[in-house]
KEKE-3310 file (N, C-alpha, C; in steps of 0.2 Angstrom, whole numbers, plus 5000, padded with zeros to 4 digits):
npx = (5004:5011:5016:5004:5001:5009:5003:4993:4979:4968:4970:4970:4956:4950:4954:4949:4935:4934:4937:4928:4916:4918:4917:4905:4894:4898:4895:4882:4878:4882:4873:4861:4863:4864:4851:4844:4849:4842:4830:4818:4825:4836:4853:4857:4864:4878:4880:4874:4882:4894:4890:4888:4901:4907:4901:4904:4918:4919:4912:4921:4933:4930:4927:4940:4948:4942:4945:4959:4961:4955:4962:4972:4989:4997:5008:5003:4998:5003:5017:5020:5030:5040:5044:5039:5026:5024:5018:5024:5021:5022:5035:5048:5060:5072:5080:5081:5068:5057:5052:5057:5069:5074:5083:5077:5072:5077:5066:5057:5054:5041)
npy = (4994:5006:5011:5015:5026:5036:5044:5058:5063:5066:5059:5046:5045:5046:5035:5025:5027:5024:5010:5005:5008:4999:4987:4987:4983:4969:4965:4967:4957:4946:4946:4945:4932:4925:4927:4919:4907:4903:4897:4884:4867:4853:4852:4866:4872:4873:4883:4894:4896:4899:4911:4919:4920:4926:4938:4943:4944:4954:4965:4967:4970:4982:4990:4990:4996:5009:5012:5013:5023:5034:5036:5045:5049:5056:5063:5068:5080:5094:5103:5098:5090:5076:5067:5069:5076:5089:5106:5115:5126:5139:5142:5153:5151:5139:5125:5116:5106:5113:5105:5091:5092:5087:5088:5099:5098:5111:5125:5126:5139:5144)
npz = (5000:5002:4990:4983:4991:4987:4977:4973:4984:4976:4964:4969:4973:4961:4955:4963:4961:4947:4947:4956:4948:4938:4946:4952:4942:4941:4954:4954:4945:4952:4963:4956:4951:4964:4968:4958:4961:4971:4968:4969:4969:4966:4970:4971:4981:4981:4971:4977:4988:4982:4975:4986:4992:4981:4980:4993:4992:4982:4988:4999:4992:4986:4997:5002:4993:4993:5006:5006:4997:5003:5014:5025:5025:5033:5028:5017:5012:5003:5008:5020:5033:5028:5038:5051:5049:5051:5049:5036:5029:5033:5034:5027:5022:5017:5026:5042:5048:5060:5070:5070:5065:5053:5037:5025:5008:4995:4992:4978:4967:4957)
capx = (5000:5015:5016:4998:5001:5013:4999:4989:4973:4963:4971:4967:4949:4948:4956:4944:4929:4934:4937:4921:4912:4919:4916:4898:4890:4899:4892:4875:4877:4883:4867:4856:4865:4862:4843:4842:4851:4837:4824:4818:4828:4842:4860:4858:4867:4885:4880:4872:4888:4898:4888:4889:4908:4909:4898:4907:4924:4918:4911:4927:4938:4928:4929:4948:4950:4940:4948:4966:4960:4953:4966:4978:4996:5001:5012:4999:4997:5009:5020:5021:5037:5039:5045:5034:5020:5024:5016:5030:5019:5023:5042:5049:5067:5074:5083:5078:5061:5058:5049:5061:5076:5076:5085:5072:5074:5076:5060:5057:5049:5039)
capy = (5000:5012:5014:5019:5032:5042:5047:5063:5060:5066:5053:5040:5045:5045:5028:5021:5028:5020:5003:5004:5008:4992:4981:4987:4978:4962:4964:4966:4950:4941:4947:4941:4924:4923:4926:4914:4900:4902:4894:4877:4862:4850:4854:4873:4874:4875:4889:4899:4897:4902:4917:4922:4921:4930:4945:4946:4946:4960:4970:4968:4973:4989:4993:4990:5001:5016:5014:5015:5030:5040:5036:5050:5046:5061:5068:5068:5086:5098:5108:5094:5087:5069:5063:5070:5079:5096:5110:5119:5131:5146:5144:5157:5149:5132:5124:5110:5106:5115:5099:5085:5093:5084:5093:5099:5100:5118:5127:5128:5145:5143)
capz = (5000:5002:4983:4982:4995:4984:4972:4977:4986:4971:4960:4972:4973:4954:4953:4967:4957:4941:4949:4959:4943:4935:4950:4954:4938:4943:4960:4952:4942:4957:4967:4952:4952:4970:4968:4954:4964:4977:4965:4971:4965:4970:4968:4970:4987:4980:4968:4982:4992:4977:4974:4992:4992:4976:4982:4999:4990:4978:4993:5002:4988:4985:5003:5003:4988:4995:5012:5004:4993:5007:5020:5025:5027:5038:5024:5011:5010:5001:5013:5027:5033:5027:5044:5057:5047:5054:5044:5034:5024:5035:5033:5021:5020:5018:5033:5044:5050:5067:5074:5070:5063:5046:5032:5020:5001:4994:4990:4971:4966:4950)
cpx = (5004:5015:5010:4998:5005:5009:4995:4982:4968:4963:4969:4960:4946:4949:4950:4937:4928:4933:4931:4916:4912:4917:4908:4893:4892:4896:4884:4873:4878:4876:4861:4857:4863:4854:4841:4844:4846:4831:4824:4821:4834:4848:4861:4862:4874:4885:4878:4878:4893:4897:4889:4896:4910:4907:4902:4914:4924:4917:4917:4932:4936:4929:4936:4950:4948:4944:4956:4966:4959:4958:4971:4984:5000:5005:5009:4999:5004:5011:5020:5028:5036:5040:5040:5027:5019:5022:5021:5028:5021:5031:5044:5056:5067:5076:5080:5071:5061:5056:5054:5068:5078:5077:5079:5075:5073:5069:5061:5052:5048:5035)
cpy = (5006:5015:5017:5025:5038:5046:5052:5060:5060:5061:5047:5039:5043:5037:5023:5022:5024:5013:5001:5004:5002:4986:4981:4982:4971:4960:4963:4959:4945:4941:4943:4934:4921:4922:4920:4907:4899:4898:4886:4872:4859:4852:4862:4876:4876:4882:4895:4901:4901:4909:4922:4924:4926:4937:4947:4948:4953:4966:4972:4972:4981:4993:4995:4996:5008:5017:5016:5022:5036:5040:5041:5047:5050:5066:5069:5075:5090:5103:5105:5091:5079:5065:5063:5073:5086:5101:5115:5125:5138:5147:5147:5154:5142:5131:5118:5111:5108:5109:5094:5086:5090:5089:5093:5101:5108:5119:5129:5134:5144:5149)
cpz = (5000:4995:4981:4985:4991:4979:4976:4979:4980:4966:4963:4972:4966:4953:4957:4963:4951:4943:4952:4953:4939:4939:4952:4949:4940:4949:4959:4949:4947:4962:4963:4952:4958:4971:4964:4957:4969:4974:4968:4966:4969:4966:4967:4976:4985:4976:4973:4986:4988:4976:4980:4993:4987:4978:4988:4997:4986:4983:4997:4998:4987:4991:5004:4999:4990:5002:5011:5001:4998:5013:5019:5028:5031:5034:5017:5008:5008:5007:5020:5027:5032:5033:5049:5055:5049:5048:5042:5030:5026:5035:5027:5018:5021:5025:5035:5047:5058:5072:5075:5068:5056:5041:5027:5013:5000:4991:4982:4970:4958:4948)
residu = (MET:LYS:THR:PHE:SER:ARG:PHE:PRO:ARG:SER:HIS:ARG:ILE:LEU:PHE:ALA:THR:VAL:ILE:SER:GLY:LEU:LEU:VAL:PRO:CYS:LEU:GLY:PHE:GLY:CYS:PHE:GLY:LEU:LEU:ALA:SER:GLN:GLU:PRO:GLY:SER:GLY:ARG:VAL:PRO:PHE:THR:ILE:GLY:TYR:LEU:ILE:PHE:ASP:LEU:LEU:LEU:ILE:GLY:SER:ILE:CYS:LEU:ILE:TRP:TRP:SER:ALA:LEU:ARG:THR:TYR:GLY:THR:ASP:CYS:PHE:GLY:MET:CYS:ASP:ARG:CYS:GLY:TYR:ASP:LEU:ARG:ALA:LEU:THR:SER:GLY:GLY:PRO:CYS:PRO:GLU:CYS:GLY:ARG:ALA:LEU:PRO:PRO:VAL:ARG:ASN:SER)
# end
């Protein structure tokens, strides 16, 4: 999950939205299959269990994707120290972080 955290939060939310949009129809087909497997007849129990497992895995994966997309990593915002998360936006010059003493990269003026 550390590699997913290097993207900005807006990109992670966009990724989660796209993946959820692709997985929700699969979840709908799984729910339809689950309802269809409830018809009376013999030999339907394995299908019911299979559809339940399929639906639970899809719901779990959607929840995991959204949890990792919305999770804040402490240093997710621009102007925060990578080590301690101290707000560095008020600093006008480079130098070390006032909180932990970590050497900061030089500020680029654009």
